[in-house]
C-alpha positions as CSV (number, residue, x, y, z in Angstrom):
1,M,-17.5,23.4,34.6
2,S,-14.3,22.3,37.2
3,N,-13.6,24.1,40.2
4,N,-9.9,23.0,40.0
5,P,-7.9,26.1,39.0
6,R,-5.3,24.5,37.7
7,E,-7.5,22.2,35.4
8,L,-9.0,25.8,34.5
9,K,-5.8,26.9,33.5
10,G,-5.3,23.9,31.4
11,Q,-8.3,24.3,29.5
12,A,-7.1,27.7,28.3
13,I,-3.9,26.5,27.2
14,A,-5.2,23.7,25.7
15,A,-7.5,26.3,23.9
16,L,-4.8,28.2,22.7
17,G,-4.0,25.3,19.8
18,N,-0.1,26.2,19.8
19,Q,0.9,25.6,23.1
20,I,1.5,21.7,22.8
21,H,3.6,20.0,20.8
22,R,4.0,16.4,20.8
23,V,7.2,14.4,20.5
24,N,6.9,11.2,20.8
25,A,3.7,8.6,21.3
26,F,4.1,9.5,25.4
27,T,6.1,12.8,25.8
28,Y,4.7,16.4,25.0
29,R,6.6,19.8,25.2
30,V,4.2,22.5,26.7
31,A,4.8,25.7,26.2
32,S,5.5,27.9,29.9
33,Q,2.9,30.8,30.5
34,S,5.8,32.9,32.2
35,G,7.7,33.0,29.6
36,N,10.7,30.2,30.8
37,G,10.7,27.9,28.3
38,P,8.9,24.5,27.1
39,Y,8.4,22.1,29.8
40,I,8.4,18.6,29.0
41,V,5.3,16.3,30.0
42,A,5.8,12.8,29.6
43,Q,3.2,9.5,30.6
44,D,4.5,6.6,31.8
45,G,0.9,4.1,31.8
46,D,-1.8,6.3,33.9
47,R,0.5,8.5,35.5
48,W,2.0,11.8,34.3
49,A,4.8,13.7,35.3
50,C,6.2,17.1,34.2
51,K,8.9,19.2,34.4
52,C,7.4,22.1,36.2
53,P,8.1,23.4,39.9
54,D,4.4,23.2,40.6
55,H,4.8,19.4,39.9
56,Q,8.1,18.7,41.4
57,H,8.0,20.3,44.2
58,R,4.1,19.8,45.0
59,G,3.2,16.5,43.5
60,V,0.4,17.7,42.1
61,T,-1.5,17.8,38.4
62,C,-0.1,20.9,37.0
63,K,-1.8,23.3,34.4
64,H,0.7,21.5,31.7
65,I,-0.3,18.4,32.4
66,W,-4.2,19.2,32.7
67,A,-3.5,20.7,29.3
68,V,-2.0,17.9,27.5
69,R,-4.4,15.5,28.5
70,L,-7.9,17.9,27.4
71,S,-5.7,18.3,24.1
72,L,-5.7,14.7,24.0
73,G,-9.5,14.1,24.8
74,L,-10.5,16.6,22.3
75,R,-8.1,15.2,19.5
76,E,-9.4,11.6,20.4
77,R,-13.4,13.3,20.5
78,V,-12.7,14.9,16.7
79,A,-10.8,11.3,15.7
80,R,-14.8,9.6,16.6
81,E,-16.6,12.7,14.6
82,T,-15.1,11.7,11.7
83,V,-16.6,8.9,9.9
84,I,-17.9,8.7,6.2
85,R,-20.3,6.5,5.8
86,P,-21.9,5.0,2.6
87,I,-25.0,6.6,1.6
88,N,-27.5,4.2,1.5
89,A,-31.6,4.7,0.5
90,A,-33.0,5.3,3.5
91,M,-35.6,8.2,2.1
92,C,-37.5,9.2,-0.7
93,P,-36.4,12.0,-2.6
94,I,-40.1,12.6,-3.5
95,C,-41.9,13.2,-0.3
96,Q,-39.0,12.2,2.1
97,S,-40.8,9.1,3.6
98,D,-39.1,6.2,4.9
99,Q,-41.3,4.3,4.1
100,I,-39.2,2.7,1.0
101,V,-38.7,-0.8,-0.5
102,K,-36.8,-2.5,-3.2
103,H,-38.6,-2.9,-6.6
104,G,-36.7,-4.4,-8.9
105,L,-33.7,-3.6,-11.0
106,R,-33.1,-1.1,-13.6
107,H,-31.3,-2.7,-16.7
108,N,-29.2,-1.4,-19.4
109,G,-26.5,-1.7,-21.9
110,H,-23.6,-0.9,-19.2
111,G,-25.1,-2.8,-15.9
112,D,-28.2,-3.0,-13.7
113,I,-29.5,-0.4,-10.9
114,Q,-31.3,-1.2,-7.9
115,R,-34.5,0.5,-7.6
116,F,-36.6,1.4,-5.0
117,K,-40.6,2.0,-4.0
118,C,-42.0,4.5,-1.7
119,R,-44.9,3.2,0.0
120,S,-45.9,6.6,1.3
121,C,-46.2,8.4,-2.4
122,G,-45.8,5.5,-4.9
123,R,-43.2,6.8,-6.9
124,W,-40.6,4.5,-7.8
125,F,-36.5,6.6,-7.8
126,V,-33.1,4.5,-7.9
127,V,-29.6,6.3,-6.0
128,N,-26.9,6.8,-8.2
129,L,-25.2,9.7,-6.1
130,G,-22.6,10.9,-8.0
131,F,-22.5,8.4,-10.9
132,E,-25.6,10.7,-12.6
133,R,-25.7,10.0,-16.8
134,M,-22.7,7.8,-16.2
135,K,-22.6,5.5,-18.9
136,A,-20.9,2.7,-17.2
137,S,-22.1,1.2,-13.9
138,P,-21.0,2.7,-10.3
139,Q,-19.2,-0.7,-9.4
140,A,-17.5,-0.6,-13.2
141,I,-16.2,3.1,-12.3
142,T,-14.7,2.2,-9.3
143,S,-13.3,-1.1,-10.1
144,A,-11.5,0.9,-12.7
145,M,-9.8,3.1,-10.0
146,Q,-9.1,0.6,-7.8
147,L,-7.2,-1.3,-10.2
148,Y,-5.2,1.8,-11.8
149,F,-4.1,3.0,-8.6
150,T,-2.7,-0.5,-7.6
151,G,-0.4,-0.3,-10.8
152,E,-2.5,-1.3,-13.9
153,S,-2.2,0.9,-17.3
154,L,-4.7,2.3,-18.6
155,R,-5.5,-0.2,-21.8
156,N,-5.1,-3.2,-19.0
157,V,-8.0,-1.6,-17.0
158,Q,-10.2,-1.5,-20.4
159,R,-9.3,-5.0,-21.0
160,F,-10.2,-6.0,-17.7
161,L,-13.5,-4.3,-18.3
162,K,-14.3,-5.8,-21.5
163,L,-14.3,-9.1,-19.7
164,Q,-16.9,-7.7,-17.4
165,G,-19.2,-6.8,-20.4
166,V,-18.4,-3.1,-19.9
167,K,-16.7,-1.9,-23.4
168,V,-14.9,1.6,-23.1
169,S,-11.9,2.9,-24.2
170,H,-8.9,3.7,-22.5
171,V,-9.5,7.5,-22.6
172,A,-13.0,7.4,-21.0
173,V,-11.3,5.6,-17.8
174,Y,-8.6,8.1,-18.0
175,K,-11.7,10.9,-17.9
176,W,-13.2,8.7,-15.1
177,I,-10.2,9.4,-13.2
178,Q,-10.1,12.8,-14.0
179,K,-13.6,13.7,-12.7
180,Y,-14.0,12.0,-9.5
181,V,-10.5,12.7,-8.8
182,S,-11.0,16.4,-8.8
183,L,-14.7,15.8,-7.2
184,M,-13.3,13.8,-4.0
185,Q,-10.2,16.1,-3.6
186,K,-12.4,19.2,-3.2
187,Y,-14.7,17.0,-0.4
188,L,-11.4,15.6,1.3
189,D,-9.6,19.1,1.7
190,Q,-12.7,20.1,3.9
191,I,-11.4,17.5,6.3
192,T,-9.0,18.4,9.0
193,P,-6.7,14.8,9.3
194,Q,-4.9,14.5,13.0
195,V,-1.6,14.7,12.3
196,S,1.3,14.6,15.1
197,D,3.9,17.1,15.1
198,V,6.9,15.5,13.1
199,W,6.4,15.9,9.6
200,R,9.2,14.0,6.8
201,A,10.2,16.1,3.4
202,D,11.8,14.7,0.7
203,E,11.7,15.0,-3.5
204,M,12.2,12.0,-6.4
205,Y,12.6,12.8,-10.2
206,V,10.1,12.0,-12.6
207,K,9.5,12.5,-16.5
208,I,6.8,15.1,-17.4
209,K,6.2,14.8,-21.3
210,G,10.1,13.7,-21.4
211,D,11.7,16.9,-19.3
212,M,13.3,15.7,-16.1
213,K,10.8,17.3,-13.2
214,Y,10.8,16.8,-9.5
215,V,7.5,15.6,-7.3
216,F,8.0,17.3,-3.4
217,A,6.4,15.7,-1.1
218,L,5.9,16.0,3.0
219,M,4.3,13.5,4.9
220,D,3.5,12.9,8.7
221,D,5.8,10.6,10.3
222,E,3.6,9.0,12.7
223,T,0.6,8.2,10.6
224,R,2.2,8.2,7.2
225,F,-0.4,10.9,6.0
226,W,0.7,12.2,2.9
227,I,-0.1,16.0,4.0
228,A,1.1,18.0,0.6
229,Q,2.8,17.8,-2.9
230,E,3.8,20.1,-5.7
231,V,5.9,19.6,-8.9
232,A,8.7,21.7,-9.8
233,D,11.2,22.2,-12.2
234,S,14.2,22.6,-10.7
235,K,15.6,20.7,-7.8
236,Y,17.6,23.1,-6.1
237,A,16.3,26.4,-7.2
238,H,12.8,25.7,-6.2
239,D,11.0,27.6,-3.9
240,A,9.6,25.1,-1.4
241,R,7.3,27.6,0.6
242,K,4.5,26.8,-1.2
243,L,4.5,23.6,0.1
244,L,5.2,24.4,3.8
245,R,2.4,27.0,3.2
246,T,-0.2,24.2,2.0
247,A,0.8,21.7,4.3
248,S,0.0,24.3,7.2
249,A,-3.3,25.0,6.0
250,V,-4.1,21.4,5.3
251,A,-3.3,19.7,8.9
252,G,-4.2,23.7,10.7
253,K,-1.2,23.7,12.5
254,K,2.7,23.2,12.2
255,P,5.0,20.8,13.0
256,A,7.4,20.7,15.7
257,T,9.9,18.5,14.3
258,F,10.5,19.0,10.4
259,I,13.0,16.3,9.0
260,T,14.3,16.6,5.8
261,D,17.5,15.7,3.7
262,G,20.6,18.6,3.4
263,L,18.2,20.1,0.4
264,E,18.5,24.3,0.3
265,S,15.1,24.5,-0.6
266,Y,14.1,23.3,2.8
267,H,15.9,25.0,4.8
268,N,14.9,28.6,3.1
269,A,11.8,27.6,3.1
270,Y,11.6,26.8,6.9
271,L,13.4,29.9,8.0
272,K,10.7,32.1,5.9
273,E,7.5,29.9,6.6
274,W,8.0,28.4,10.3
275,R,10.9,29.7,12.0
276,T,10.1,32.4,14.8
277,L,11.6,34.0,17.7
278,R,9.4,32.0,20.4
279,K,11.6,29.3,21.5
280,D,8.4,27.2,22.2
281,D,6.6,28.2,19.4
282,C,9.5,27.3,16.9
283,P,9.9,23.8,14.9
284,R,13.3,22.2,15.1
285,H,14.6,21.3,11.6
286,I,16.6,18.2,11.5
287,R,18.8,18.1,8.0
288,N,21.6,15.8,8.4
289,I,19.8,12.8,7.6
290,R,21.7,10.2,5.3
291,L,21.2,6.3,4.0
292,G,23.6,5.1,6.4
293,G,23.0,5.7,10.4
294,Q,21.1,7.9,12.1
295,P,18.9,10.1,11.7
296,T,17.2,8.6,8.5
297,N,14.7,9.5,5.6
298,N,13.4,6.1,5.3
299,K,9.8,6.3,5.8
300,M,9.6,8.9,2.6
301,E,11.8,7.2,0.7
302,R,9.1,4.3,1.0
303,L,6.8,6.8,-0.1
304,N,8.9,7.7,-3.0
305,G,9.3,4.0,-4.0
306,E,5.0,4.2,-4.3
307,I,4.9,7.0,-6.7
308,R,7.8,5.4,-8.8
309,D,6.4,2.2,-9.3
310,R,3.2,4.0,-10.6
311,E,5.1,6.0,-12.7
312,K,6.9,3.4,-14.3
313,V,3.9,1.7,-15.7
314,M,2.9,5.1,-17.1
315,R,6.1,5.5,-18.8
316,G,6.2,9.3,-17.3
317,L,3.5,11.3,-16.6
318,K,2.1,13.4,-19.5
319,K,1.5,16.9,-18.1
320,P,3.1,19.2,-14.7
321,D,-1.2,18.8,-13.0
322,T,-1.9,15.6,-14.1
323,P,-4.7,14.2,-11.6
324,I,-2.8,10.8,-11.4
325,L,-0.5,12.7,-8.7
326,K,-3.9,14.0,-6.5
327,G,-5.6,10.7,-7.3
328,Y,-2.6,8.0,-5.9
329,Q,-2.7,10.9,-3.1
330,I,-5.9,10.1,-2.1
331,Y,-5.6,6.6,-2.2
332,H,-2.4,6.3,-0.3
333,N,-4.2,8.2,2.6
334,Y,-7.9,6.8,2.5
335,V,-8.0,3.7,0.6
336,R,-4.5,1.2,0.4
337,P,-4.2,-0.5,3.9
338,H,-0.4,0.1,4.9
339,E,1.7,-3.2,6.6
340,A,3.6,-0.3,8.4
341,L,0.3,0.4,10.4
342,K,-1.0,-3.1,10.9
343,G,-3.1,-3.0,8.3
344,R,-5.0,0.5,8.8
345,T,-5.1,3.5,6.5
346,P,-2.9,6.8,7.3
347,A,-6.7,8.2,7.4
348,E,-7.6,6.0,10.0
349,M,-4.7,6.7,12.0
350,C,-5.9,10.4,11.9
351,G,-8.7,9.9,13.0
352,I,-11.0,9.7,9.9
353,E,-12.6,6.4,9.1
354,V,-14.2,5.5,5.7
355,K,-17.0,3.3,6.1
356,G,-18.2,0.4,3.6
357,K,-16.6,-2.4,1.3
358,N,-15.8,-0.3,-1.5
359,K,-14.1,3.2,-0.2
360,W,-14.1,4.7,-3.9
361,M,-18.1,4.5,-3.5
362,T,-18.4,5.7,-0.3
363,L,-15.9,8.5,-1.5
364,I,-17.5,9.7,-4.3
365,Q,-20.7,9.6,-3.0
366,N,-20.0,11.7,0.0
367,A,-18.3,14.3,-1.8
368,S,-21.0,14.0,-4.6
369,R,-23.8,14.9,-1.6
370,N,-21.8,18.1,0.0
């Protein structure tokens, strides 16, 4: 343990979890522990600067700089630890031995499954985690999900599978999506993304069973991680507190800056959920965005465009609790690479890396095991 008193105080500040707010990639706002207001900590290459008297007058690494550096180190460590890997056949499920070899293929009318043999107990087994009792192969199911969330209709997915020798109805494809979206969502809800301190929210109208509804979505500004969503009957009379509450639960914190349009629902929810009397703990609400000039909400409009492209193919959604929106949220965050993120997914930007060539397979296997 360090004997530096400033480092020890910085550890105490970082441990509180709500004293450090990220302004941008190189600037942080740290709450004053003596009630004198927040201090700005900025990074310039390898050098750090703070506006507090201790750093300004003595030129030392103050407790606020230590707190930010320790917080960044913790975030990087957590990010490295959150790796979702494919599950391979590395152990016999009967005797737990690792002396296993491939032992041919099991053939059926819906595809081939690799068989394994244990040299210790002599038993053979298959690894089909997450797809037990499914007539179609894991490759066919995950291919269907990829095709559907990239824009194909259920019937087009059915036609593609038919060309691959898999005969299923479009209803069966929908049931696959319904089953595995629910499974993956329960698993991914246990993982906390390392989002930034600037969040955005916006709403868009959709047709659900022919009626006009609104999808309210909240996204992280830096990583473009889609944090929360909900479907509302009305735009102006909707209470958005649940959206903000859900976002705080997913991220494990509240933002330093909240960007929306001028819709009163957001501001009312902000006042009731996030606003506090302490200035160092109160998020700033920017609500005067517009199409021209600054600030804008173009990143949220891009997300709305993704949802609109998916909805157009479907010609409207069928029910408010449809798994399609939740499934597209998983696809947006964990599967789809984004050009604005240099080919990375929002989850990777948040420190959650999904390994394997087939990310759907990796997610489903880990969700089934956990």
